[in-house]
C-alpha positions, 0 to 999 in steps of 0.5 A: 610600667603598667601593672594593671591587667588589661581588660582585653588582650590578644597575644600572638594571634594569627589568622588566614583566609583560604591560605592567605595570611591576614594577621601574623603574630599580632599582640595588643593590650587594652588597658582600663581608662586608656584610649588606644589607637589602632592604625593601618592602611585598608587591608592591613588586618584591623577589621580581622583583629577587631573580629578576633577580639569580639569573638566574631572570628577564631584565631588560627594561633595565639590567644585572647585574654579577658581580665588577664585570663585566657579564653578557651573559645571567644564567642560574640555571646562571651564578648557581650558577657565580658562587657565588650561592645563594637561599633563597626564602620559599616552599620548593623542597624535594621532600617524598618525598626525604630531607634529604640528597637535597634538600640536594644536589639538582642538585649530587650528587657523582658517582663513575664516573658514579653518585651518590656517596652516601657523599660526599653524606652527608658534605657534607650532614651538614656543611651540616646542622651549620651550621644545627643540623639533627640529624635523620637524613639519611635522613628524608624532608623531608615528615615535617618541620615547616615550621620544620625544612624551612626549615632544610633549605632554608638548608642546601641553599644552604650546601651550595654554599658560596656567595659571595653568599647571598640570604635571603627571609624566612628566620626567618618559620617558625623558632623562637627557638632556630633564629633565634639559630642563623641569626643566629650563622651569618650573622655568621660568613659575613659575617666570612668575606667572604660578601655577604648580601642579607636580606629580612624584614618583621621590622624588629627583625632588620633593625636588629640584623643589617644595615649597609645597606638598599635600600627598594623602593616600587611598583617604584622605589628610595626609599632606598639607604643605611647603616642607621646613624641610621635607626630602625624607624619611619623604615624604615616611612615609607620603605616605605609613604610616610607615618608609621606609625600604631599597628600594632595596633587599639585593644584593648577588653575583650570582652563577657561571652562564652559558650564557642564551643568547650569541650574537656576531655582533648583528644589530637591528634597531639603534643597530649595532655590539653588542657583549653581554652575558646575564648570568643565575642568574643575573640582567643585566641592560641596561643604557644610554641616551634615544633614543640610541637604547636600546629598539631596542636591547631588541626587536631584542633579542625578535624577534620583529624586524629584527636582524642580527648576526654573531653568537647567542645562546638563551637558548641552541638553535642556532640563534636568534628567528625568531619572537615573538612566537618562542621567547616565545617558547624558554623561552623569555618574554618581558614587554614593557615600554608603558603598556597601548598601548603595554602591556595590553588590557585595556578594557578587564578584568584583568583576561583576560589580565593575561591569554593572553600568555596562550591564544596564546599557546592554541592548536586549538579547545581545550576548555578553562577551565574557572575555572582553569583560575580563580584559576590561576588568583586569585593565581597571584593576591594574589602573587602580591598584586592585590586586587579586582574583576578580572572581572573589566577592566584593565583600572580600575587599578592604573598605578602600578597595571597595571604594575603588571598585565603586569608582572604577565601574564608571570609568569605561563609560567616560562620564562627563560629570562625576557626582561623588558623595564622600568618596574617601570616607573611611579609607586610608591615606594611600588610597585617598592619595590615589583617589585624589590623583584620579579626580584631578586627572579627570578634571584635567581631561576637561570633565567636571567633578562635584565632590560632597565631602565631610572632610574640610581639609579635603575640600580646601586642598583639592577643590577649585571652588567650594559651595557651602550649604546651610539649611537647604541653601548655598550660602556662599561659594568660595573661590580657590584664593578664599578657601580655608577651613575657617571660611568653610566652617564659618559659612556652614555654621552661620558665624558670619553673613555670606553672599549667596553665589552661583 
């Protein structure tokens, strides 16, 4: 039995928004020197609990304790003073500021009333070294990839030397190497007595890192116990309330396909000299270590960045689309990885976000039919399991439901090719299952799906083929029979020579 007072705890906290209960009588204790998992489906109340622990929200009932003492009113300032740092899934960085300025933001060292940039650089450099960031401290954060921005966010938390570190989906956009760096760092912090709260939908990470787990379902606590003796399937049962079925749809060989897209000698961004055929009726995976050019491949195909080819054909039309409107007209749709910054307008209603592609195609001076839009939105929401008032702002939805909206907005336009950039990043098991079923159904209807994913098991079990990218080139394309995590990782890391294939 633990006798040490927890560094941070919630006792019987409850929270409701507009009369809708989000948390009901939830308790959690974060002990020094322990990595504690917080699990639950999207919408279970995890983000609300984090915000209560860090002072961003006040509980309607219950108390927050620091070092065993109740805090009358927790605020972000008090949380910082108590050594509580949070790394949110959705990053809180300022793109125009440098790495050093972002890391020290809100806690700049000062001398004679002015920012001491020399001291800031020294302290920021120390935080960067902990997470393996070797970019120049003067680099604007907006120039970094999503994975490197994630590492800056973690360094920003470490800059304050926290006693309690809360990590929300910290590896969702990290490479395998960056994930190993983070894992080693957490073990070091744990050994030094830091209390760590770890939120992740990657259950293999939870089983490897954590000693204790709290599980939320529909705003209530369904489990709070040691992880010893529990397997991944048991955790899923606690989260969803039933035995987990097969996560991935049953695979069937696609029919003899034609090429939806065929390119030769494609160069776009970091990619160069790419030969690629994307077939109708298939899910083509794009794998490799983060930052090798995979995103530029999708953006080049979509006309979102300049691209050159020796030859290309897209759905029967010669050449790549010259710009996004032309790509949409040719039947291409793109869902970005950063749904909050690039995929949705969070302050606008859910229905408005669902209709965004339709607005772009609306002829000038043509009146909109509000009734038709509402009916179409209701149909999409029912199809994807998005519940509640569609007039709410999109930011009111959980991350998984936001991702559903980012996908749903394209469905009425019946795209022929769906380009997806990490569509299941940070979403729960059940939402992943729903997205997988949707994608396989899309392919079964004779459409093409291109799936860029940082989740290697997802590539192995969902895709018909996987093109592995390294240093801006496709180094191999693995057919279904040759797909394995080992084969993808080996090709991505250059562990063995691979034949370049289209």
